N, C-alpha and C positions, 0 to 999 in steps of 0.2 A: 205590340204584336204587329201593328200596321207598319211600323218602321222596319221591323225585321223582314216583312214581306217585300219591302221595296229594295232590299239589298240584292246586288247583282255581282257576279264574279267578273273581275276585270279581264279575265282571259277570254271567255266566250260570251259574256253578257247575260248568262242565264241567271234566273232568280235563285237565290240561296238563302238558307236560314242562318241565324246568328250562331246556332249551336254547332253547325257543320262548317264554319268558315272562320278565318282569322284576318285581322287587319294588318296591313303591311307594317305599321309602326310596332306591332308586337313581335315581328320576326327578327332574326339575327341580321347583322349588317351584311354579311356575305351573301346570305340567302336573299335579302331584300335587294341588294345590288344586282344579283343575277336576274331577278324578275324585272327590275327597271331596265336592264340592258335589252330585254325582249320587248318591253312595253314602256318606252320613255315617257309617255304621257301620263302614266299612272301617278297617284299621289299616295302619301303615307296613310291617308284616311280611307283608301280603297280597300275592298275585301277580296279575298281569293278563296275559292272553295277547297275543301280537303282533297278532292281528286287531283286537281292541278297542282296543289301544294305538295302532294306526295311525289309527283314527277320532278318538281324543282328540288325537293330534298334529296332524292336519289341522284340527280345530276350534281348537286353540290357535294355530296359524299364522294362520288366518282372523281370530281375535280380535285378534292383534297387528297385522295389516295394517289391519283396520277401525279400531282405536284410533289408529294413526298417521294414517290418512286423515282421521279425525274431528278430530284435533288440528290437522292442517295446514289443514283447511277452516276451523276456528275462527280460526286466525291470519290466514288470507287474508280472512275476513269482517271482522276487526278492521281490517286494512290498508285494505280497500275502504271501510269505514265512515269511517275517519279521512280518507281522501282526499275522500270525498263531503261530509263534515260541514264541511270548511273552505271557507266561501263567499267567502273573500278571494281576488280575482284578482290575480295578480302582473302588474304593469304596468310599462311603460317610462316612467320619470319624465320624461325629456327629451322624448319624443314627446308625452306628455300635456300638459306645460307649453307646448310649442311650438304645439299646436293651440288653446290657450286664450289666446294672447297678444293683447293689445289694441294699438292704434296707439301709445298713450302708453308702454306697457311696451317696445315695440320701440324707440321713440326713446330711452328711458332706458338700455336696454342698449347701443345704439349710442354714445350720449354717454359712458357709463361705459367702454366698450371703447376709444374714441378718447382719452378723457381720461387713461387709464392706459397710454398708449403713448409711445414715443420720437418718433413723428410729431407728437403734440400738443406735446411739449416743444420740439422744433425749430421748429415753426411759431410757437409762443408767443414763443420767444426772438427769432426773426426779426422779429416784429411789435414787440416791446418795443425792440429795438435800432434798428429803422427809425424808430419813433415818436420816440425820443430824438434820433437824428441829424437827422431832418427838422426838429424843433422847436428843437434846440440850434444848428444851423447855419443855420436859416431858408432851407432849400433850397426852390426853386420859390416863394419868397415866402410860405412857410407860417409862421404865427406864432400858431397857435391854442392852444398849450399851452407856455408858456415854463417854464424851470426855476423851481421844483422839480417840474414835471409833475403839477400837482394833478389835471388832468382824467384823466391816465393812472392815477393812484391810484384815482379814482372808477370808471373802467372796470374796473380789476382787481378792485375790491371788488364791483362788480355781477356780473362773471363768476364770482367765487368764491361769491357769494350764490346765484346761479342754479344753478351746477354742483353745489354740495353736496347740495341735496335731490334732484336728478336721480340723482346717484350713490347716495344713500341708498335711492331707490326700487329701483334695480337690486340693491343689497345685500339689500333686503327680499325681493326675488324669489329671490335666491340662498339666503337663509335658508329660504324656503318649499320650495325645491328640496331643500335638505339635510334638512329635516324629513320630506318625502315619501320621500326615499331611505332615511332611517333607519327610518321606519315600514315601508317595503317590505322592507328587509333584515331587520327583526325578524320579520315574518310568514314570510319565506322561511326564516330560521333555525329558527323554531318548527315550521314544517311539515317541514323536513328532519329535525329532531331527533325528531319524532313518528314519521316513517317509519323512521328509523334504529333507534329503540327496537323497533319491530315487526319489522324485518328481523333485529335481533339476537336477538329472541325466536324467530324462525323458524330462524335458524342454530343457536341453542342447542338447539332441539327436534330438529333434524337430527342434531346431534353427540351429544346425550345419549340420544335415544330411537330415532330411525329407523335410524341407522347400527348401533348394537348390535342392534336388532331384526332388521335385515337379515342380520347375521352369524348371529344365532340361527336365523332362518328358513332360511338356507342349510344350517346344521348339521342342522336338522330334516329338510330335504329329503333330505340324504344318508342320515340314519337311516331315513326313510320308504322311500327307494329300496332300502336294504338289507333292510328288512322285506318289501318287495314281492318282491324276489328270493328271499328265504327262503321265502315262501309259495308262489311259483311252483315252487321246487325241491321243496317238500313235495308239491304237487299232482302234479308229474311223477313223483315217487317213488311216490306212491299209485297213480297210473295205471299205472306200470310193474310194480308188484307183482302185480296180477291177471293181466297178460299173461305174466309169468314163471311164475306158477302154472299157467296154461293150457298153456304150452309144456312144463313139467315133466310134467303129466298126460298130454299128448299123447305125449311121449317114452316114458313108462311104458307106455302102452297099446300102442305099437308094439313095445316090448320083450316084453310079455306075449303079444302076438299071434304073435311069432316063436317 
């Protein structure tokens, strides 16, 4: 008991009791460092009263909250900056090419589309067979291309010669479309990767800092509530002591009077 009476608070040097104080060695590292920053001469064997410890706990909680908010704000600024710095607009390649089509490009697409269909094959087979039957049997008095159908070979060669570059024009447009789609996909993937990296950093910050800090803040809140209840109990006890003394004196006076 005599040793407890000798305990003093390192903040104001007032005498304190062992029940209402804590040793610095019993405190968390962050809270202890905060106290040592204000009082460099203090030792881990020194004591601090609950009243001043409550103030340092509140300051420590505020510091953790502000640090988390600052880090979250920094990550959000990076994410916003990344979104604003990317000046490439994601476009619909098909709509963009459709709006820039010329008449020749539309014709080449239609020719390539029809030339690569069963309809073209059936029509072409019907024309070839009809040509050979009419000229071979001399139907309707036709005799403009006898066997071996040299004129037919010339027509087929001309059709192939004309059809080939038209189809190549359509294929070139397809290649341009593929190139634009590949470039578009590259920018989309690059943008998505950048955003995902920042989101991962934000999630990591939440998992590694904010969640542990939240749990620590809740623990501090419970300790602070306990200290507040203890101070209220001490105030009530101190207030009740004079009233009890007055009642005892009043009782003694009545007894003496009798």
